[in-house]
N, C-alpha and C positions, 0 to 999 in steps of 0.2 A: 158793869155791863160786859157781856161776852159776845163774840161774833156769832156763836152758835145760837144764843138767845135771839139775836136779830134774825138769823136764818129761819128759826122755828116760827117766829112771828110772821115773817113775810110769807112763808109757806101756808100758815094758817089763814092769813089775810086773803091769799089767793084761792084757797079751797073753801073757806068758811065752813069747815067741817073737821072736827077733831080726829075722827077716824081716818079720813083720807089724808089729812096732814101727817098723821103718825105713820101711815103706810109709806108716804113719799120719803119720810125721813128715816124709815126703817127702825122705828122705835115704838115703845108702848105708848098708848094714848095718854096714860097717866103721867108719863114723863114729859110729854109735850105740855100738858096742863101745868105741871110743876115749874117748868122753865118759863112759861108765860107769866105765872104768878110772881116769880122772882124778878123778872124784868119789870113788871108793873110796880113792884115794891121799890125797886131801885129808882125808877122814874117818878114814883109818886103819882102816877096817872093810870086810869083804867084805859086799856087799849081795846079790849074785846068784851062785848056783851053776849051772853049766851043763856038760852033757856032750853027747855025740853024740845022746842020746835025749831029754833033758829040760832045761828051764830052770826054776829055782825060787828063791824067796827064802830067804835065810839068816835065822836069828833076828834078826840085826841089821837085815836088809832089811825084815822084817815090822814091827819096831819103828819103823823110819825112815819107812815108807810113809805113815802118817796125818799125821805131822809135815810131810812133803814136800808133801802135798796141801793142808794148811792154809797153808803158806808161799806156795804158788802162788795160792791163793784170795785171800790177803791182798794179794799183789802186784797181782792183777787189780782188787781194790777200790780200791787206791791209785791205779792208773792211771785208773780210771773217775772217781774224785774229781777228779783233776787235769784230766781232759778236761771235766768239768762246769764246773769253775772257769774254764777257758779260754774257755768260751762265756759271756761277761760279759753280764748282763742290762742293758738300757738304764737309765741312771741320770741323774737331774736334781736339782740343788740349787736350792731355791726359798726366797726370802726372804719372811718374813711380818712385818708391822709390829708386831703385838701379837696374842696369842692371843685377845683379847676381840673382835677384828674378824672377821666371818664371811665376807668376800668371798673371800680366798684359800683358806681351808679348804673353802668350797663348790666353788671351781674345782678344787681338788685331789681332792676326792671324786668329782667328775664325771670328771676325767681318769683316776682309778684304775679307775672302772667301765668306761670305754672302752678302757683300756690296762692290763689287770691285771698284765702282766709288767713294767711300768715301776716302777723303784725310785725313790721320792721321798724326798729328805732335806730337812726343813724347818729353816730357820735364822731365828731371831727377830732382827731388826735394824731399826734406823731407816732411813729412805730415804737419807740421806747415806752410811751404811755400806753399804747395798745397792748404791748406785751405784759406790762404790769397789771393792767385791768383784766386781761385774760386770766392771769394767774390768780387775781383776787376774786374772780367770778363776776366782775362788774361789766364785762364784755364777753360776747360769745364767739364772735368772728372778727378777724382783722384782715388787713391787706398791707403788704410791704415787702421789703427785701428780707429774706429769712436768715441771712448769715449771722445776725446778732441775736436771734431769738434763743432763749434758754431751752434746754432739752425737754422741759415740761410742755412745750408748745409744738404741736404738729403743724406741718405746712405742706402745700402742694404748689408747684410752680405752674402758673396759668398764663403768664405773658412775658415775652421778650420784647421790650419796648425800645425802638430806635431812639438814641439820644441825640439831641440837637441843641440849638442855642436860640433864645428869643432876642430879637434885635429890633430897633425902631426903623421905620421906613427911612430910606436915605442913607442908612448905614452901609459901609462898604461890603458887608456880608449879604445884604438884602438882595443883591443882584446875582448871587451865586446859587447854584443848585445844591452844592455841598460845601461845607466849611472845614478845611483841614484842622485837625486838633491843634497842631503846632501854631497855627495863626492866632490862637487864643492867648499866646504868650504876650501879645501886645495889647491885651484888653484887661480891664478890671472885671472880675466876676463876683457876683453876689451869691454867697452860700446861705443855706438855711441855718437857723439857730441850732447850735450843736445839740442842745437837749431835745430838740424836736425831730431832727433828721440826721443823726450822725452817720447812718449807713449810706445815705445819699451823698453827703459831703465827702465821705471816704472814697466813694466810687468816682466822683468827679476829680478829686485830687490825684488819685492813682492813675486815672486816664491821662491827666496832664503830665504827670511825671513819666508815664510811658512814652510820651512824645518829647521828653527831654527838658521840661521846665517845671517850675513850681508856680502855680497860679498867683497872680496879684489879686488879693481878696479885698473886696469892699469892707470897710470897717464896721459899718452899721448893719443892723439885722431887721428883718420884717417877719411877721407871723403868718403871711399868706402869699400865694403867688400873685394875687391881684395887687397887693402892696408893692411887691417886687417889680411888677410891670410899670408902676408909676415911676420908679427910679430909672427903669430902662428908657422910658419916654423922655426923662430929663437928661438922658445922655450920661448918667453917672456910672452906669455899669451894664453888664449883660448878664443874662440868667441862663444857665444850662437846665434843660428840661426834657423829659421824654416826649415822644410824639403824642402820647395820650393826654398831655397837658394842653388844653385848648384855651385860646385867648378870645375874649369877647370884645377886645379893643382893636378896632380896625387898623390902627397905625402900628401894630406889632406884627412882626413876621417870625415864623419858626423856620430855621434852616438846619438840615441834618449835618451832624458832625461826621467827617470821613477821615481816612488815613490816620488812625484806623477807624473803621465803622465800629460802633459800640452799641450794645443793647442793655437796657436796664431790666433786671429780673423782678417781676412782681409775683408774690406768692400769697395765697389765701392762708391765713393763720387761725388756729383754734386750739383749745386745750386738749392735750393728748388724752385719749380715753373718753372724751365727750362724744358719745354716739347718739345724742338726742336728735329727734326728727327735724327740728328747725335748723340745727347746725348741719346735719347731713344734707338738707335741702339746699342750703346756700352753697356748700362745697360742690355738690353734684351739679348745680346750675352753673357754677364757675367753670368747672371742667367741660361741661357741655358747650357753653358759649365760647370757651377758648378753642375747642376743636372746630366749632362751626365757623369762627372768624379767622382761624389760622394764626392765633396770637403767638404760638410757639414757633412760627416760621415767618418772622417779619420780612416781607418782600422776598421770601425764598432764600435768604442768606444764612450762612453759618455765623454765629456770633464770634467777634474777634476777642471778646473778653470772657473769662470763665463765668458761667451762670450758676445760680444756686441749684442744687439737686433736690429731688423729692426726698422728704423725710417722713 
């Protein structure tokens, strides 16, 4: 049984006239008759009675008509679904370092407002993993410090993020507007797992050494900022974090590091030479939002530590 046979039968049942049915289907009257006969043979049922004066449905034809209409409608819906699926929406896979940092989520919200049809898949991964997945084609855009990115990855600096320290309420730093970097020498600091964020660990350690000491590092590791904050609440360590790292735990305070003031450089990363529309859209939105919010001029200060350049 073929869909066209069902269509010819339905047309004939509606017209009850072979000539008019053939005209509607843009085919010869004999062809309509042949297709009807084939359908009846396959079903083993007479569907149409005709004489020189009339054409009418048999009882079998009347029972078959609504089912034939439903089958045709279902086929049309199936075809429409396939056609919609064939028109693929633009898709981009974006790496985010940690859900606690607001830079990339802010960029993606801005991008979604400007490009509502863009489908964005967020993948949480450290910068080394982002770089590898960018090279492998499993990721389209990333965010992180660009200093360790290989030359096959392009980047643009979008944010100079003031560095601070997360402390529990009641800590001696909590009452201070700014925390001198040298005062961290008396504290134990939690660093990120080396395989996840070596670039951030390097930044923190170099900052401490510039103030004349090597940090006392907590021996354990965690896989997220939230897990690190649990250790902060327990009084076991402090966590250095940029201002863009927000805490949803009321008992945690962020205090800026001063003497020297330091800013952490965030860059959008993508495969060099990838000029696809989704990637261009994310990069353009990042630059636009950076300019709008003044991300490259944190509090109007000049950074005390070298920042990554545009590449």
